[in-house]
TITORPA-6327 format. One record per residue (C-alpha): residue number from 1; residue in three letters; x, y, z. Coordinates in pm, 1 decimal, padded with zeros to 6 digits, m for minus. Example, Ala and Ser with C-alpha at 12.3 -4.5 7.8 and 13.67 -1.06 7.14 Angstrom:
% residues 2
num->1	residu->ALA	x->01230.0	y->m00450.0	z->00780.0
num->2	residu->SER	x->01367.0	y->m00106.0	z->00714.0
***
This chain:
% residues 323
num->1	residu->MET	x->m02366.7	y->03326.9	z->m00827.2
num->2	residu->SER	x->m02000.4	y->03273.3	z->m00726.2
num->3	residu->VAL	x->m02032.9	y->02916.8	z->m00578.2
num->4	residu->ALA	x->m02039.0	y->02727.7	z->m00912.5
num->5	residu->PRO	x->m01739.8	y->02911.9	z->m01055.5
num->6	residu->ALA	x->m01556.1	y->02844.0	z->m00717.1
num->7	residu->LYS	x->m01657.2	y->02482.4	z->m00731.2
num->8	residu->LYS	x->m01514.9	y->02454.1	z->m01097.1
num->9	residu->SER	x->m01211.2	y->02609.1	z->m01010.8
num->10	residu->SER	x->m01131.4	y->02361.3	z->m00724.6
num->11	residu->THR	x->m01228.8	y->02058.2	z->m00932.4
num->12	residu->LYS	x->m00988.6	y->02178.4	z->m01193.4
num->13	residu->ARG	x->m00696.1	y->02247.2	z->m00907.3
num->14	residu->THR	x->m00756.6	y->01905.2	z->m00796.2
num->15	residu->LEU	x->m00723.7	y->01750.8	z->m01137.4
num->16	residu->LEU	x->m00424.2	y->01907.1	z->m01201.7
num->17	residu->LEU	x->m00279.5	y->01828.4	z->m00860.1
num->18	residu->ALA	x->m00336.1	y->01479.4	z->m00906.6
num->19	residu->ALA	x->m00179.6	y->01472.5	z->m01253.2
num->20	residu->LEU	x->00129.0	y->01639.3	z->m01106.4
num->21	residu->GLY	x->00146.3	y->01368.3	z->m00867.4
num->22	residu->VAL	x->00128.2	y->01074.9	z->m01103.0
num->23	residu->ILE	x->00426.4	y->01235.6	z->m01292.5
num->24	residu->VAL	x->00637.6	y->01304.3	z->m00997.9
num->25	residu->LEU	x->00581.0	y->00911.4	z->m00905.0
num->26	residu->ASP	x->00695.4	y->00839.8	z->m01261.7
num->27	residu->ILE	x->00996.9	y->01053.4	z->m01212.2
num->28	residu->ILE	x->01058.7	y->00897.3	z->m00906.2
num->29	residu->ALA	x->01023.2	y->00524.2	z->m01035.5
num->30	residu->VAL	x->01238.2	y->00603.6	z->m01310.5
num->31	residu->VAL	x->01490.1	y->00758.9	z->m01078.9
num->32	residu->LEU	x->01515.7	y->00432.5	z->m00882.2
num->33	residu->VAL	x->01482.2	y->00176.8	z->m01114.9
num->34	residu->GLY	x->01579.4	y->00313.1	z->m01433.4
num->35	residu->ASP	x->01411.2	y->00223.2	z->m01765.2
num->36	residu->VAL	x->01349.9	y->m00127.4	z->m01701.1
num->37	residu->GLY	x->00988.8	y->m00067.6	z->m01695.3
num->38	residu->LEU	x->00971.2	y->00111.0	z->m01978.8
num->39	residu->LYS	x->01172.3	y->m00076.0	z->m02225.0
num->40	residu->ASP	x->00997.4	y->m00082.8	z->m02569.5
num->41	residu->PHE	x->00744.3	y->00175.3	z->m02466.5
num->42	residu->PRO	x->00453.9	y->00195.5	z->m02550.1
num->43	residu->GLY	x->00429.4	y->m00132.3	z->m02728.3
num->44	residu->GLY	x->00676.3	y->m00370.4	z->m02519.7
num->45	residu->VAL	x->00480.9	y->m00227.0	z->m02186.7
num->46	residu->ILE	x->00172.0	y->m00278.5	z->m02308.2
num->47	residu->ARG	x->00200.8	y->m00629.0	z->m02413.6
num->48	residu->LYS	x->00332.4	y->m00694.7	z->m02065.0
num->49	residu->ALA	x->00040.4	y->m00547.7	z->m01910.8
num->50	residu->LEU	x->m00221.9	y->m00721.5	z->m02127.1
num->51	residu->GLU	x->m00405.0	y->m01041.3	z->m01939.7
num->52	residu->PRO	x->m00314.2	y->m01342.5	z->m02144.6
num->53	residu->ILE	x->m00626.5	y->m01529.8	z->m02276.5
num->54	residu->VAL	x->m00509.4	y->m01893.5	z->m02139.5
num->55	residu->PRO	x->m00591.0	y->m01903.9	z->m01768.8
num->56	residu->HIS	x->m00250.1	y->m01992.8	z->m01577.1
num->57	residu->THR	x->m00217.8	y->m02285.9	z->m01401.8
num->58	residu->VAL	x->m00160.4	y->m02241.5	z->m01014.4
num->59	residu->ILE	x->m00162.7	y->m02567.4	z->m00912.8
num->60	residu->ASP	x->m00050.7	y->m02885.1	z->m01117.4
num->61	residu->LEU	x->m00320.3	y->m03182.2	z->m01035.3
num->62	residu->GLY	x->m00205.6	y->m03391.0	z->m01347.4
num->63	residu->GLY	x->00149.7	y->m03429.3	z->m01288.4
num->64	residu->ASP	x->00246.6	y->m03369.8	z->m01637.6
num->65	residu->PRO	x->00555.4	y->m03101.8	z->m01635.1
num->66	residu->THR	x->00521.9	y->m03089.5	z->m02037.5
num->67	residu->HIS	x->00181.5	y->m03019.4	z->m02061.6
num->68	residu->ALA	x->00105.0	y->m02664.1	z->m02227.1
num->69	residu->ALA	x->m00231.3	y->m02493.4	z->m02130.4
num->70	residu->THR	x->m00476.5	y->m02426.4	z->m02410.8
num->71	residu->LEU	x->m00773.5	y->m02227.1	z->m02403.5
num->72	residu->PHE	x->m01029.2	y->m02508.4	z->m02321.0
num->73	residu->ASP	x->m00838.7	y->m02758.6	z->m02157.4
num->74	residu->PHE	x->m00934.9	y->m03070.4	z->m01952.7
num->75	residu->TYR	x->m00637.3	y->m03134.4	z->m01811.5
num->76	residu->PRO	x->m00677.1	y->m03158.4	z->m01435.0
num->77	residu->SER	x->m00556.6	y->m02825.2	z->m01271.4
num->78	residu->ILE	x->m00653.9	y->m02512.3	z->m01077.4
num->79	residu->THR	x->m00630.2	y->m02185.1	z->m01238.7
num->80	residu->GLY	x->m00644.9	y->m01860.9	z->m01113.2
num->81	residu->SER	x->m01000.5	y->m01813.0	z->m01242.9
num->82	residu->ILE	x->m01087.6	y->m02110.2	z->m01018.5
num->83	residu->ILE	x->m00879.6	y->m01962.8	z->m00718.6
num->84	residu->MET	x->m01089.2	y->m01621.0	z->m00755.3
num->85	residu->SER	x->m01439.9	y->m01801.7	z->m00787.9
num->86	residu->TRP	x->m01379.0	y->m01916.0	z->m00451.0
num->87	residu->VAL	x->m01283.4	y->m01590.8	z->m00313.0
num->88	residu->VAL	x->m01601.7	y->m01436.4	z->m00500.3
num->89	residu->MET	x->m01813.5	y->m01686.9	z->m00346.3
num->90	residu->ALA	x->m01680.9	y->m01646.1	z->00008.3
num->91	residu->ALA	x->m01694.1	y->m01254.9	z->m00040.9
num->92	residu->VAL	x->m02092.8	y->m01315.4	z->m00101.8
num->93	residu->ILE	x->m02198.0	y->m01627.0	z->00110.8
num->94	residu->ILE	x->m02025.6	y->m01515.6	z->00423.9
num->95	residu->PRO	x->m02156.2	y->m01149.5	z->00469.2
num->96	residu->LEU	x->m02480.9	y->m01253.7	z->00363.4
num->97	residu->THR	x->m02521.4	y->m01552.6	z->00606.9
num->98	residu->ILE	x->m02368.3	y->m01328.4	z->00866.6
num->99	residu->ILE	x->m02656.5	y->m01065.6	z->00788.9
num->100	residu->ALA	x->m02914.2	y->m01326.1	z->00772.0
num->101	residu->ARG	x->m02823.6	y->m01455.5	z->01132.9
num->102	residu->ARG	x->m02869.6	y->m01106.9	z->01247.1
num->103	residu->LEU	x->m03184.8	y->m01004.6	z->01107.5
num->104	residu->LYS	x->m03426.1	y->m00736.7	z->01305.0
num->105	residu->GLU	x->m03776.5	y->m00700.8	z->01281.6
num->106	residu->ILE	x->m03728.4	y->m00377.3	z->01246.2
num->107	residu->PRO	x->m03435.9	y->m00298.5	z->01001.3
num->108	residu->SER	x->m03184.1	y->m00070.6	z->01012.2
num->109	residu->GLY	x->m02817.0	y->00000.0	z->00874.3
num->110	residu->VAL	x->m02682.3	y->m00290.1	z->00637.8
num->111	residu->GLN	x->m02994.1	y->m00472.3	z->00689.7
num->112	residu->ASN	x->m03213.2	y->m00165.8	z->00521.1
num->113	residu->VAL	x->m02972.0	y->m00150.0	z->00228.6
num->114	residu->ILE	x->m02958.4	y->m00547.2	z->00178.0
num->115	residu->GLU	x->m03339.7	y->m00549.2	z->00179.2
num->116	residu->PHE	x->m03398.9	y->m00282.1	z->m00029.8
num->117	residu->ALA	x->m03160.2	y->m00407.1	z->m00313.0
num->118	residu->ILE	x->m03327.2	y->m00784.0	z->m00298.9
num->119	residu->GLU	x->m03657.7	y->m00633.6	z->m00289.0
num->120	residu->SER	x->m03564.1	y->m00415.2	z->m00594.6
num->121	residu->LEU	x->m03419.1	y->m00683.3	z->m00826.8
num->122	residu->SER	x->m03705.3	y->m00902.3	z->m00730.7
num->123	residu->SER	x->m03954.4	y->m00625.8	z->m00807.6
num->124	residu->PHE	x->m03753.2	y->m00621.0	z->m01147.4
num->125	residu->ALA	x->m03755.2	y->m00961.3	z->m01226.7
num->126	residu->ILE	x->m04107.8	y->m00999.7	z->m01153.4
num->127	residu->GLY	x->m04197.7	y->m00716.1	z->m01395.1
num->128	residu->ILE	x->m03968.2	y->m00898.1	z->m01659.1
num->129	residu->GLY	x->m04105.4	y->m01243.4	z->m01623.9
num->130	residu->GLY	x->m04424.8	y->m01204.6	z->m01451.3
num->131	residu->PRO	x->m04600.3	y->m01330.7	z->m01148.4
num->132	residu->GLY	x->m04499.5	y->m01688.4	z->m01206.3
num->133	residu->ALA	x->m04098.0	y->m01582.9	z->m01221.4
num->134	residu->LYS	x->m04138.8	y->m01587.9	z->m00834.8
num->135	residu->LYS	x->m04033.4	y->m01874.4	z->m00759.4
num->136	residu->PHE	x->m03698.5	y->m01853.2	z->m00976.3
num->137	residu->ILE	x->m03598.0	y->m01488.9	z->m00791.0
num->138	residu->THR	x->m03363.1	y->m01702.7	z->m00584.4
num->139	residu->PHE	x->m03169.9	y->m01860.4	z->m00913.6
num->140	residu->PHE	x->m03177.4	y->m01538.7	z->m01052.0
num->141	residu->LEU	x->m03013.6	y->m01333.8	z->m00762.4
num->142	residu->ALA	x->m02761.5	y->m01610.6	z->m00719.3
num->143	residu->CYS	x->m02695.8	y->m01534.1	z->m01089.6
num->144	residu->PHE	x->m02676.5	y->m01192.9	z->m01074.3
num->145	residu->LEU	x->m02452.0	y->m01171.5	z->m00745.8
num->146	residu->PHE	x->m02196.1	y->m01424.1	z->m00855.8
num->147	residu->ILE	x->m02159.4	y->m01243.4	z->m01178.4
num->148	residu->ALA	x->m02163.7	y->m00894.7	z->m01096.8
num->149	residu->VAL	x->m01892.0	y->m00925.2	z->m00795.3
num->150	residu->SER	x->m01693.4	y->m01158.8	z->m01049.6
num->151	residu->ASN	x->m01705.6	y->m00887.7	z->m01291.8
num->152	residu->TRP	x->m01589.5	y->m00599.8	z->m01076.3
num->153	residu->SER	x->m01322.3	y->m00842.0	z->m00901.8
num->154	residu->GLY	x->m01090.0	y->m00770.4	z->m01194.3
num->155	residu->LEU	x->m01096.9	y->m00415.6	z->m01100.5
num->156	residu->ILE	x->m00887.1	y->m00500.7	z->m00799.7
num->157	residu->PRO	x->m00547.5	y->m00371.3	z->m00859.8
num->158	residu->GLY	x->m00313.6	y->m00654.2	z->m00898.9
num->159	residu->VAL	x->m00588.4	y->m00901.5	z->m01014.7
num->160	residu->GLY	x->m00521.6	y->m01043.0	z->m01344.1
num->161	residu->ARG	x->m00127.1	y->m00939.1	z->m01329.6
num->162	residu->VAL	x->m00104.5	y->m01165.4	z->m01047.3
num->163	residu->HIS	x->m00107.7	y->m01518.1	z->m01177.1
num->164	residu->GLU	x->m00285.1	y->m01687.7	z->m00864.4
num->165	residu->PHE	x->m00595.5	y->m01443.7	z->m00890.6
num->166	residu->ARG	x->m00779.8	y->m01367.2	z->m01214.6
num->167	residu->ALA	x->m01125.1	y->m01221.0	z->m01250.6
num->168	residu->PRO	x->m01349.4	y->m01559.0	z->m01311.8
num->169	residu->THR	x->m01569.0	y->m01388.9	z->m01559.2
num->170	residu->SER	x->m01264.4	y->m01267.2	z->m01793.1
num->171	residu->ASP	x->m01212.5	y->m01657.4	z->m01838.5
num->172	residu->VAL	x->m01404.1	y->m01814.8	z->m02106.7
num->173	residu->ASN	x->m01404.1	y->m02148.1	z->m01913.0
num->174	residu->VAL	x->m01613.8	y->m01998.0	z->m01672.5
num->175	residu->THR	x->m01852.7	y->m01806.7	z->m01858.3
num->176	residu->VAL	x->m01896.1	y->m02114.1	z->m02065.1
num->177	residu->GLY	x->m01950.5	y->m02330.3	z->m01715.6
num->178	residu->LEU	x->m02219.1	y->m02067.0	z->m01588.7
num->179	residu->ALA	x->m02396.5	y->m02071.2	z->m01932.9
num->180	residu->LEU	x->m02403.6	y->m02470.7	z->m01957.8
num->181	residu->VAL	x->m02549.9	y->m02465.5	z->m01611.9
num->182	residu->ALA	x->m02809.8	y->m02209.8	z->m01681.8
num->183	residu->PHE	x->m02885.7	y->m02399.0	z->m02011.1
num->184	residu->VAL	x->m02951.0	y->m02708.8	z->m01801.0
num->185	residu->TYR	x->m03184.5	y->m02536.3	z->m01541.7
num->186	residu->PHE	x->m03415.9	y->m02381.6	z->m01784.9
num->187	residu->HIS	x->m03476.3	y->m02723.4	z->m01985.6
num->188	residu->TYR	x->m03504.7	y->m02888.4	z->m01680.3
num->189	residu->GLN	x->m03797.8	y->m02616.1	z->m01569.7
num->190	residu->GLY	x->m03940.4	y->m02654.2	z->m01906.5
num->191	residu->VAL	x->m03977.7	y->m03049.1	z->m01876.1
num->192	residu->ARG	x->m04062.3	y->m03057.0	z->m01507.5
num->193	residu->ALA	x->m04357.2	y->m02794.2	z->m01629.2
num->194	residu->LEU	x->m04481.0	y->m02985.4	z->m01945.9
num->195	residu->GLY	x->m04350.0	y->m03328.6	z->m01926.6
num->196	residu->ILE	x->m04093.1	y->m03486.5	z->m02174.4
num->197	residu->GLY	x->m04379.5	y->m03543.8	z->m02426.5
num->198	residu->GLY	x->m04512.8	y->m03168.6	z->m02409.9
num->199	residu->TYR	x->m04223.8	y->m02995.0	z->m02433.6
num->200	residu->LEU	x->m04059.9	y->m03170.6	z->m02716.7
num->201	residu->GLY	x->m04385.6	y->m03129.5	z->m02883.9
num->202	residu->LYS	x->m04314.9	y->m02802.4	z->m02847.3
num->203	residu->PHE	x->m04039.9	y->m02821.6	z->m03103.6
num->204	residu->PHE	x->m04177.8	y->m03126.0	z->m03311.8
num->205	residu->ALA	x->m04547.6	y->m03048.1	z->m03355.4
num->206	residu->THR	x->m04789.8	y->m03300.1	z->m03532.2
num->207	residu->LYS	x->m05082.4	y->m03155.5	z->m03569.2
num->208	residu->GLY	x->m05183.8	y->m02948.9	z->m03864.4
num->209	residu->ALA	x->m05473.9	y->m02902.7	z->m04126.8
num->210	residu->SER	x->m05263.2	y->m03022.5	z->m04385.3
num->211	residu->LEU	x->m04947.5	y->m03243.3	z->m04462.3
num->212	residu->THR	x->m04805.6	y->m02923.6	z->m04584.0
num->213	residu->ASP	x->m04871.6	y->m02764.3	z->m04258.4
num->214	residu->LYS	x->m04711.4	y->m03052.8	z->m04080.9
num->215	residu->ALA	x->m04409.9	y->m03023.4	z->m04300.2
num->216	residu->ILE	x->m04357.0	y->m02657.7	z->m04211.8
num->217	residu->ASN	x->m04427.5	y->m02736.5	z->m03842.8
num->218	residu->HIS	x->m04179.3	y->m03004.0	z->m03842.6
num->219	residu->PHE	x->m03914.6	y->m02740.6	z->m04032.5
num->220	residu->VAL	x->m03979.4	y->m02475.7	z->m03821.0
num->221	residu->GLY	x->m03963.5	y->m02663.0	z->m03460.0
num->222	residu->VAL	x->m03627.4	y->m02814.1	z->m03573.2
num->223	residu->LEU	x->m03475.2	y->m02470.9	z->m03646.5
num->224	residu->GLU	x->m03610.0	y->m02378.5	z->m03292.3
num->225	residu->PHE	x->m03474.9	y->m02685.9	z->m03158.8
num->226	residu->LEU	x->m03155.9	y->m02647.8	z->m03285.9
num->227	residu->LEU	x->m03156.0	y->m02235.1	z->m03196.7
num->228	residu->GLU	x->m03172.0	y->m02372.7	z->m02850.1
num->229	residu->PHE	x->m02828.2	y->m02457.9	z->m02855.6
num->230	residu->VAL	x->m02696.2	y->m02136.5	z->m02958.2
num->231	residu->LYS	x->m02834.8	y->m01985.3	z->m02620.9
num->232	residu->PRO	x->m02569.3	y->m02083.3	z->m02428.2
num->233	residu->LEU	x->m02294.5	y->m01986.6	z->m02651.6
num->234	residu->THR	x->m02441.3	y->m01634.9	z->m02682.4
num->235	residu->LEU	x->m02457.3	y->m01632.0	z->m02316.2
num->236	residu->ALA	x->m02090.3	y->m01733.0	z->m02268.9
num->237	residu->MET	x->m01949.5	y->m01514.2	z->m02522.1
num->238	residu->ARG	x->m02125.9	y->m01185.5	z->m02427.6
num->239	residu->LEU	x->m02024.3	y->m01220.6	z->m02075.2
num->240	residu->PHE	x->m01664.7	y->m01301.7	z->m02142.2
num->241	residu->GLY	x->m01618.6	y->m01064.2	z->m02434.1
num->242	residu->ASN	x->m01738.2	y->m00741.2	z->m02242.2
num->243	residu->ILE	x->m01551.3	y->m00855.2	z->m01931.0
num->244	residu->TYR	x->m01164.1	y->m00952.2	z->m02084.4
num->245	residu->GLY	x->m01203.3	y->m00695.8	z->m02352.5
num->246	residu->GLY	x->m01294.0	y->m00431.9	z->m02059.1
num->247	residu->GLU	x->m00976.3	y->m00508.9	z->m01862.0
num->248	residu->LEU	x->m00760.3	y->m00540.5	z->m02175.4
num->249	residu->ALA	x->m00889.0	y->m00154.8	z->m02262.3
num->250	residu->LEU	x->m00806.2	y->m00053.3	z->m01898.2
num->251	residu->ALA	x->m00460.4	y->m00226.1	z->m01901.1
num->252	residu->VAL	x->m00370.3	y->m00032.4	z->m02229.2
num->253	residu->VAL	x->m00507.4	y->00310.7	z->m02119.3
num->254	residu->THR	x->m00365.3	y->00284.1	z->m01775.5
num->255	residu->THR	x->m00021.5	y->00203.8	z->m01933.7
num->256	residu->ILE	x->m00011.9	y->00476.5	z->m02195.7
num->257	residu->THR	x->m00181.7	y->00794.9	z->m02017.2
num->258	residu->LEU	x->m00227.9	y->00953.5	z->m01673.5
num->259	residu->ALA	x->m00492.3	y->00932.8	z->m01412.6
num->260	residu->TYR	x->m00803.1	y->01099.7	z->m01594.7
num->261	residu->ILE	x->m00912.6	y->00836.5	z->m01846.3
num->262	residu->PRO	x->m00831.6	y->00516.8	z->m01636.5
num->263	residu->VAL	x->m01039.2	y->00692.5	z->m01344.8
num->264	residu->ALA	x->m01312.6	y->00736.7	z->m01600.8
num->265	residu->LEU	x->m01288.0	y->00405.1	z->m01750.5
num->266	residu->TYR	x->m01283.3	y->00245.4	z->m01399.3
num->267	residu->GLY	x->m01648.7	y->00394.6	z->m01348.7
num->268	residu->LEU	x->m01771.6	y->00253.3	z->m01707.1
num->269	residu->GLU	x->m01650.4	y->m00099.2	z->m01586.2
num->270	residu->LEU	x->m01819.6	y->m00081.3	z->m01266.2
num->271	residu->PHE	x->m02117.1	y->00011.6	z->m01484.5
num->272	residu->VAL	x->m02053.5	y->m00268.6	z->m01718.6
num->273	residu->GLY	x->m01992.8	y->m00511.5	z->m01467.4
num->274	residu->LEU	x->m02327.7	y->m00448.4	z->m01295.4
num->275	residu->MET	x->m02525.8	y->m00416.7	z->m01635.0
num->276	residu->GLN	x->m02359.2	y->m00778.4	z->m01760.8
num->277	residu->GLY	x->m02466.0	y->m00938.8	z->m01465.8
num->278	residu->ILE	x->m02805.9	y->m00809.5	z->m01476.6
num->279	residu->ILE	x->m02817.3	y->m00898.7	z->m01863.4
num->280	residu->PHE	x->m02703.2	y->m01240.2	z->m01795.4
num->281	residu->SER	x->m02976.4	y->m01295.0	z->m01541.5
num->282	residu->VAL	x->m03246.3	y->m01164.7	z->m01712.3
num->283	residu->LEU	x->m03182.2	y->m01352.1	z->m02014.1
num->284	residu->VAL	x->m03158.1	y->m01675.5	z->m01808.9
num->285	residu->LEU	x->m03509.6	y->m01580.6	z->m01658.2
num->286	residu->VAL	x->m03656.2	y->m01538.7	z->m01928.3
num->287	residu->PHE	x->m03536.3	y->m01847.0	z->m02106.5
num->288	residu->THR	x->m03645.9	y->m01989.9	z->m01802.2
num->289	residu->MET	x->m04014.8	y->m01895.4	z->m01841.7
num->290	residu->LEU	x->m04026.0	y->m01936.5	z->m02201.9
num->291	residu->ALA	x->m03906.6	y->m02307.9	z->m02177.4
num->292	residu->MET	x->m04235.2	y->m02351.3	z->m01942.3
num->293	residu->GLU	x->m04479.7	y->m02232.4	z->m02200.3
num->294	residu->GLY	x->m04676.3	y->m02459.3	z->m02390.0
num->295	residu->HIS	x->m04689.0	y->m02478.3	z->m02769.4
num->296	residu->HIS	x->m04870.5	y->m02256.1	z->m02964.6
num->297	residu->GLU	x->m05086.9	y->m02351.3	z->m03273.4
num->298	residu->GLU	x->m05125.4	y->m02089.7	z->m03470.0
num->299	residu->GLY	x->m05170.0	y->m01832.8	z->m03257.3
num->300	residu->HIS	x->m05475.2	y->m02043.4	z->m03091.3
num->301	residu->ASP	x->m05490.3	y->m02273.2	z->m02837.6
num->302	residu->GLU	x->m05246.3	y->m02173.2	z->m02634.4
num->303	residu->HIS	x->m05192.2	y->m02401.8	z->m02309.9
num->304	residu->SER	x->m04924.9	y->m02290.1	z->m02070.6
num->305	residu->PRO	x->m04928.5	y->m02473.5	z->m01759.3
num->306	residu->ALA	x->m05014.9	y->m02370.8	z->m01453.3
num->307	residu->ALA	x->m04629.1	y->m02402.1	z->m01311.1
num->308	residu->ALA	x->m04562.7	y->m02144.2	z->m01581.7
num->309	residu->GLY	x->m04727.0	y->m01858.2	z->m01389.9
num->310	residu->ASP	x->m05042.3	y->m01860.6	z->m01543.1
num->311	residu->GLY	x->m04920.9	y->m01734.3	z->m01892.2
num->312	residu->ALA	x->m04740.3	y->m01460.9	z->m01722.1
num->313	residu->THR	x->m04458.0	y->m01491.1	z->m01992.1
num->314	residu->ALA	x->m04630.3	y->m01365.3	z->m02289.2
num->315	residu->GLY	x->m04428.2	y->m01121.2	z->m02504.5
num->316	residu->ALA	x->m04139.9	y->m01183.1	z->m02231.2
num->317	residu->GLU	x->m03878.1	y->m01188.5	z->m02492.7
num->318	residu->SER	x->m03989.8	y->m00820.9	z->m02631.3
num->319	residu->ARG	x->m03965.5	y->m00718.1	z->m02248.8
num->320	residu->VAL	x->m03619.1	y->m00809.7	z->m02231.2
num->321	residu->ALA	x->m03512.2	y->m00660.3	z->m02534.8
num->322	residu->ALA	x->m03629.4	y->m00313.2	z->m02405.7
num->323	residu->HIS	x->m03408.8	y->m00370.0	z->m02106.6
***
């Protein structure tokens, strides 16, 4: 009976000591450097803490000293988000390569954890896309690992504040690039499964009992075809908005509060980073499976090719919405 109150009291004491420690550090900083870092507090300090939306050019490859970087910039340069992308890829590829070369028939330790994680994600993907999604698991996992680690990289102290390092997914250029790669991938799989004629026939159907039916089919098909080009935009903006917005919120809260809220917000951002990686990957998987489905003629004569996984994607949109 006395254990719970004692534990609660101990937690409260720890939080109070942590807050006192933060206050003491602030006082020491003010004594040592004066009010240099607190000028125009809180507005001026918050503005300095915010990450600029335009990525900083670290290495200028164009040789034009007068060039001013813009959000969507085709000027040849290497930005902090590109450098951090290389770091993220190395952080994912190198450990997994080392583990893959040391695989044991009877797994233990790290291998157990990795195998459990991969099997869980694979089962989740197959549950969303059906058995036909099995052949796309590798691409699904690659998207998830790169995006999740990129999201979390922005939570490392200094990343985003130092120009040479910026979380890749907090740069809209990177998220647009990821979305365009995914866009090309799932349309390629659709053409590969149905052929060019069959794939375009999904949007520009010529069958119909009457001229009116044909006209309606054409109109709906054109709308669906145009909506395909909205998919990469929604993929890119959702990912960028959540990660960039989360980093800004964390910077503001950290600037104007003590340790409690920033620590809780860090936990929230870890969860958001994980979920955004899952959402992006699942949507790419679902779009791929839907691209491989044949045209549905008034709910009849559904002819999904064998390569699409035996019609396993029926209801995929509703399943992903549930997640």
